[in-house]
C-alpha positions in Angstrom: 28.8 44.5 -24.4 31.3 46.5 -22.4 29.3 49.7 -23.0 26.5 48.3 -20.8 28.6 47.1 -17.9 28.1 50.4 -16.0 24.3 50.1 -16.4 24.3 46.5 -15.0 26.6 47.3 -12.2 24.5 50.2 -11.0 21.3 48.0 -11.1 23.2 45.3 -9.2 24.5 47.7 -6.6 21.1 49.0 -5.6 19.4 45.6 -5.8 22.0 43.5 -3.8 20.7 44.7 -0.3 17.2 43.4 -1.2 18.0 39.9 -2.3 20.3 36.9 -1.6 21.7 36.6 -5.1 21.6 38.2 -8.5 22.9 37.4 -12.0 22.6 39.2 -15.3 23.1 37.9 -18.8 23.1 40.2 -21.8 24.1 39.7 -25.4 24.3 41.2 -28.9 24.0 39.0 -32.0 24.2 39.2 -35.8 22.6 36.2 -37.6 21.7 34.9 -41.0 19.6 32.0 -42.0 18.8 30.8 -45.5 16.4 28.0 -46.6 16.6 26.5 -50.1 14.3 24.0 -51.6 15.1 22.2 -54.9 17.9 24.6 -55.6 15.7 27.7 -55.2 15.9 30.1 -52.3 12.7 29.9 -50.2 13.6 32.1 -47.3 16.3 34.5 -46.1 16.4 36.0 -42.6 19.0 38.3 -41.2 18.9 40.1 -37.9 20.8 42.1 -35.3 19.5 41.5 -31.8 20.2 42.7 -28.3 18.7 41.3 -25.1 19.2 41.1 -21.4 17.8 39.2 -18.5 18.1 39.5 -14.7 17.6 36.6 -12.3 17.2 37.3 -8.5 17.0 34.8 -5.7 15.2 35.7 -2.5 13.5 33.5 0.2 14.6 30.4 -1.8 12.6 31.5 -4.9 13.7 32.8 -8.3 12.4 36.0 -9.9 13.3 36.1 -13.7 12.6 38.9 -16.2 13.8 39.6 -19.7 13.9 42.4 -22.2 15.1 43.4 -25.7 15.0 47.1 -24.8 17.9 47.9 -22.4 16.3 51.2 -21.5 13.7 49.1 -19.6 16.3 47.2 -17.5 15.4 49.0 -14.3 11.8 48.0 -15.0 12.4 44.3 -15.5 14.6 44.3 -12.3 11.5 45.5 -10.4 9.5 42.7 -12.0 12.0 40.1 -11.0 12.1 41.4 -7.4 8.3 41.3 -7.2 8.2 37.7 -8.5 10.8 36.5 -6.1 9.1 38.3 -3.1 5.7 36.8 -4.0 7.1 33.2 -3.7 8.8 31.0 -1.2 11.0 28.1 -2.2 13.8 25.9 -1.2 16.4 27.0 -3.8 20.0 27.2 -2.6 23.1 27.4 -4.8 26.3 25.4 -4.7 29.5 27.3 -4.2 31.0 29.0 -7.3 34.4 30.3 -8.1 34.6 34.1 -8.8 35.6 34.5 -12.4 36.9 37.5 -14.3 37.5 36.5 -17.9 37.1 37.4 -21.6 37.0 34.7 -24.2 37.0 35.2 -28.0 36.4 32.3 -30.4 39.0 32.0 -33.2 37.2 32.9 -36.4 39.5 32.9 -39.4 36.6 34.0 -41.8 34.0 36.2 -40.2 30.5 35.6 -41.5 30.1 39.2 -42.5 33.0 38.8 -45.0 30.9 36.3 -47.0 28.0 37.8 -49.0 24.5 36.3 -48.9 25.0 35.5 -52.6 28.2 33.5 -51.9 26.4 31.5 -49.2 23.5 30.8 -51.5 26.0 29.6 -54.2 27.5 27.1 -51.8 24.1 25.8 -50.9 23.2 25.5 -54.5 26.3 23.5 -55.2 25.4 21.1 -52.3 21.8 20.8 -53.6 22.9 20.2 -57.2 25.4 17.6 -56.1 22.7 15.7 -54.2 20.3 15.8 -57.1 21.1 12.4 -58.6 19.0 10.3 -61.0 16.3 9.2 -58.5 16.6 12.2 -56.1 13.4 14.2 -56.7 13.7 16.8 -54.0 16.3 18.5 -51.8 16.0 20.9 -48.8 19.0 22.7 -47.5 19.2 25.0 -44.5 22.1 27.3 -43.6 22.5 29.4 -40.4 25.3 31.5 -38.8 25.5 33.7 -35.8 28.1 35.9 -34.2 27.4 36.8 -30.6 28.9 38.9 -27.8 27.6 37.8 -24.4 28.2 39.2 -20.9 27.6 37.5 -17.6 27.8 39.2 -14.1 26.7 38.1 -10.7 26.5 39.5 -7.2 29.4 37.3 -6.1 31.8 39.2 -8.3 32.0 37.3 -11.5 32.3 39.1 -14.8 32.6 37.1 -18.0 32.5 38.2 -21.7 32.3 35.6 -24.5 32.5 36.5 -28.2 31.8 33.5 -30.4 30.6 32.3 -33.8 28.6 29.3 -34.8 27.6 27.9 -38.2 25.6 24.9 -39.5 24.4 23.7 -42.9 21.9 20.8 -43.1 20.9 18.9 -46.3 18.1 16.5 -46.8 17.5 14.6 -50.1 14.4 12.6 -51.0 14.6 9.8 -53.6 11.8 7.7 -55.1 11.5 4.9 -57.6 7.8 5.5 -58.1 6.8 3.1 -55.4 8.7 4.0 -52.2 10.4 7.1 -50.9 13.7 7.2 -49.0 15.7 10.0 -47.4 19.4 11.0 -47.1 20.5 13.5 -44.4 23.7 15.2 -43.5 25.1 18.2 -41.7 28.3 20.2 -41.1 29.0 22.9 -38.6 31.1 24.2 -35.8 31.8 26.9 -33.3 34.2 29.0 -35.5 33.8 31.2 -38.6 32.8 30.5 -42.2 36.0 28.4 -42.6 34.0 25.5 -41.3 32.0 25.6 -44.6 34.8 26.8 -46.8 37.1 24.0 -45.9 34.5 21.3 -46.8 34.3 19.4 -50.1 30.7 20.6 -50.8 30.3 18.5 -53.9 31.2 15.4 -52.0 29.0 16.4 -49.1 26.0 16.7 -51.3 26.7 13.6 -53.5 27.1 11.4 -50.4 23.6 12.4 -49.1 22.0 11.9 -52.5 23.8 8.5 -52.8 22.4 7.4 -49.5 18.8 8.3 -50.5 19.2 6.4 -53.7 20.9 3.4 -52.1 18.0 2.9 -49.7 15.6 2.5 -52.6 17.3 -0.8 -53.3 17.7 -1.9 -49.7 15.8 -4.7 -48.2 13.5 -4.4 -45.2 15.3 -5.2 -42.0 14.7 -8.4 -40.0 13.5 -8.3 -36.5 15.0 -10.0 -33.5 18.1 -10.1 -31.3 21.4 -9.7 -33.1 25.0 -8.8 -32.4 25.2 -5.3 -33.9 27.7 -2.6 -34.8 26.5 1.0 -34.3 28.5 3.6 -36.3 29.8 6.7 -34.5 26.7 8.7 -35.3 24.3 6.2 -33.9 26.6 5.5 -31.0 26.4 9.2 -30.2 22.7 9.3 -30.4 22.5 6.3 -28.0 24.9 7.8 -25.5 23.1 11.2 -25.6 19.6 9.9 -25.4 19.9 6.8 -23.3 22.7 7.8 -20.9 23.1 11.6 -21.1 19.6 12.6 -20.3 19.4 10.1 -17.5 22.4 11.7 -15.8 20.8 15.2 -15.7 20.3 16.2 -12.1 16.9 17.8 -12.6 15.5 14.5 -14.0 17.0 12.6 -11.1 15.5 15.0 -8.6 12.1 14.6 -10.3 12.4 10.8 -9.9 12.4 10.6 -13.7 15.7 8.8 -14.2 16.7 5.1 -14.2 20.0 6.3 -12.7 18.6 7.8 -9.5 20.6 6.4 -6.6 23.0 4.7 -9.0 26.0 7.1 -8.4 29.2 5.1 -7.8 27.6 1.9 -8.9 28.3 -0.3 -12.0 25.9 0.5 -14.8 27.8 -0.6 -17.9 30.5 -3.0 -19.1 34.1 -2.5 -18.0 35.1 -1.0 -21.4 32.5 1.8 -21.2 33.9 5.3 -20.5 31.5 8.2 -21.2 32.2 11.9 -21.1 30.3 15.2 -21.4 32.9 17.9 -22.3 31.9 21.4 -23.2 35.6 22.4 -23.6 36.0 20.5 -27.0 36.4 23.4 -29.4 35.7 21.2 -32.4 32.4 20.1 -30.8 29.1 21.8 -31.7 28.2 21.9 -28.0 31.3 23.9 -27.1 31.1 26.7 -24.5 33.8 27.9 -22.0 31.4 29.0 -19.2 27.8 28.0 -18.7 24.8 30.3 -18.2 25.6 30.6 -14.4 29.3 31.6 -15.0 30.7 28.1 -14.1 33.9 27.3 -16.0 33.5 24.1 -18.0 35.8 21.1 -17.8 35.8 17.5 -19.1 33.3 15.7 -17.0 33.6 11.9 -17.0 30.2 10.4 -16.4 31.0 6.7 -16.6 34.5 5.3 -15.8 35.2 1.6 -16.5 31.4 1.0 -16.4 30.8 2.8 -13.1 28.6 5.9 -12.9 30.9 8.5 -11.2 29.4 11.9 -12.1 26.2 13.7 -13.0 25.2 16.8 -15.0 24.1 19.7 -12.8 23.4 23.4 -12.3 24.2 25.3 -9.1 20.6 24.7 -7.9 20.4 21.0 -8.6 24.0 20.5 -7.4 23.1 22.0 -4.0 20.2 19.7 -3.6 22.4 16.7 -4.4 25.3 18.0 -2.2 27.7 18.1 -5.1 29.4 21.0 -7.0 27.9 22.3 -10.3 29.3 20.5 -13.4 28.8 23.6 -15.5 25.8 22.3 -17.4 23.2 25.1 -16.8 22.4 26.3 -20.4 19.8 28.3 -22.2 19.4 31.2 -24.6 19.2 34.6 -22.8 15.4 34.8 -22.8 15.0 31.4 -21.0 15.8 30.3 -17.5 18.9 28.0 -17.4 18.2 24.3 -17.0 20.5 21.3 -17.0 21.7 20.4 -20.5 24.4 18.3 -22.2 27.3 19.7 -24.2 29.5 17.3 -26.2 28.6 13.8 -25.0 30.5 10.8 -26.2 31.7 7.3 -25.7 35.5 7.1 -25.5 37.0 4.9 -28.3 38.7 1.6 -27.8 41.5 -0.1 -29.9 39.8 -2.3 -32.5 39.6 -1.6 -36.3 36.3 -1.9 -38.0 37.4 -5.1 -39.7 38.3 -6.6 -36.3 34.9 -5.6 -34.9 33.0 -7.6 -37.6 35.3 -10.5 -38.4 33.8 -12.9 -35.9 30.2 -12.0 -36.5 28.4 -14.7 -38.4 24.9 -13.2 -38.3 24.7 -9.6 -37.3 23.6 -6.1 -38.4 25.6 -2.9 -39.0 23.5 0.2 -38.2 24.5 3.6 -39.6 23.2 7.1 -38.9 20.2 8.2 -37.1 16.6 9.2 -38.0 15.6 10.1 -34.5 14.0 8.1 -31.7 12.7 8.3 -28.2 13.7 7.5 -24.7 11.9 7.1 -21.4 14.6 8.0 -18.8 12.3 7.0 -15.9 11.6 3.5 -17.2 15.0 3.2 -18.7 13.9 2.2 -22.2 14.7 3.6 -25.6 14.0 3.1 -29.3 16.1 4.7 -32.1 15.8 4.5 -35.9 18.9 4.1 -37.9 19.3 5.8 -41.2 20.4 2.6 -42.9 21.8 -0.8 -42.2 23.7 -3.8 -43.6 23.7 -7.4 -42.8 26.9 -8.8 -41.4 27.4 -12.4 -42.6 30.5 -14.4 -41.9 32.5 -11.4 -41.0 31.5 -9.3 -44.0 29.0 -6.6 -44.9 26.4 -7.9 -47.3 22.8 -6.9 -48.0 21.8 -3.3 -47.6 18.8 -2.7 -45.2 16.3 0.0 -44.6 13.7 0.8 -41.9 15.8 -0.6 -39.2 15.5 0.3 -35.5 17.4 -0.4 -32.3 15.5 -0.7 -29.0 16.1 -1.9 -25.5 16.7 -1.3 -21.8 19.4 1.4 -21.1 21.3 -0.5 -18.5 21.1 -3.8 -20.2 22.4 -2.3 -23.5 25.3 -0.5 -21.8 26.3 -3.8 -20.1 26.1 -5.6 -23.5 28.8 -3.3 -25.1 31.6 -5.8 -25.7 34.0 -4.1 -28.1 34.9 -0.5 -29.3 36.5 0.8 -32.4 39.6 3.0 -32.5 37.9 5.7 -34.6 35.9 8.7 -33.3 33.5 11.2 -34.6 31.3 13.9 -33.1 28.0 14.8 -34.9 26.5 18.3 -35.2 23.0 18.8 -33.7 20.5 20.4 -31.4 18.8 19.0 -28.4 15.3 19.9 -27.2 14.2 19.8 -23.5 11.3 21.6 -21.7 10.6 23.7 -24.8 14.2 24.9 -25.0 16.8 24.1 -27.7 20.6 24.2 -27.4 23.5 23.1 -29.8 25.2 19.9 -28.9 27.7 17.4 -30.1 27.4 13.6 -29.6 29.5 10.7 -30.8 32.0 8.0 -30.2 33.6 5.1 -32.1 32.0 2.1 -33.9 30.5 0.2 -31.0 29.7 -3.6 -30.9 26.7 -4.6 -28.8 25.6 -8.2 -28.2 21.9 -9.3 -27.9 20.6 -6.0 -29.3 16.9 -5.9 -30.2 16.6 -4.9 -33.8 13.3 -4.0 -35.3 12.3 -4.2 -39.0 9.3 -5.2 -41.1 10.5 -8.7 -41.8 
């Protein structure tokens, strides 16, 4: 993007006297996406894109404009000025460090070095491996993108970030003629094609097919309060949905979070330590600077059960009289809003065997099939991909159609033991019509008096 710096600097120079603040984001990208159904390619999309946006702050109000034609950048600047001048608001920005930096993600195998045919062949291998005896359908999606993004603001920051990101997702459907069950899995990362090349694709596909078949023989889950173990994937979903969203400063300012006015108060058991960390390079939510040029750092949200920090942008941080946590995120065409990155529960020191050995009647919940949370009321409901009964300290009967629900604060306080393992999942998070890549995870987590839902 260096060839456009001169253009942006000239626009900024003549616009600065008219406004209180300006920032510009621009980017070039090269992307590929492939969809395969039942081993046959259904759709291929490739594209090279370029885009830019300008955001101006005047009279406490934002003006925002975006284009994919950089010859029209002067024109969208005028549009942003008109928008900000037509409004009056109360927006102020927290202080920000002036940054000059260039970041390049380590990509051992650039995506362009791997042909479309090679990518299809790997997808076909995963699909075939998942197509076991009772698996009647598979869907697999692949996507990669290389991007070069530039950020400048009127305070003097200039940041260029070159990065790559790849993800492959496989879904398998199994049936015994009476019921249908599903297996799901994904792999991905913020690197090059080595993320895919280093995987055992046959094992990846077979495990997903196995899960779908296994669930056909599983029993319907019981309902009631149990001592449960959540695996790292479900732990991550719980931390992301139940705690992470509730710490977002915009929701707190909208009176839509159970954690409003809870900063520096106890909200969880003493062993609970939760982080949001965009600097984890192996996390799918990795980014070195947010969409406002704020350098990211490990952000501990909960320390020994106490809420000690929030997720914020410069605007929301100013309203709460804190500094931005570096969680303003969006694609270039959207206005930045407060988003999570890699959100996780810090592990403890117990083995899985130690977690379950004194459980006489409990349930082990694995994986996630989505769910919902009401951050304002502080309640949630998640669906596990599968489950197992825990009887006399051992895993026994396989379960399906099992859910976990409850009150956020009550559940956090009922976490009584943590595993010594750790895993971050690969995913995307939606909010206000925007989607960003995220990681979430943690260890195996034991929770007492958890409300489990099933059809029994």
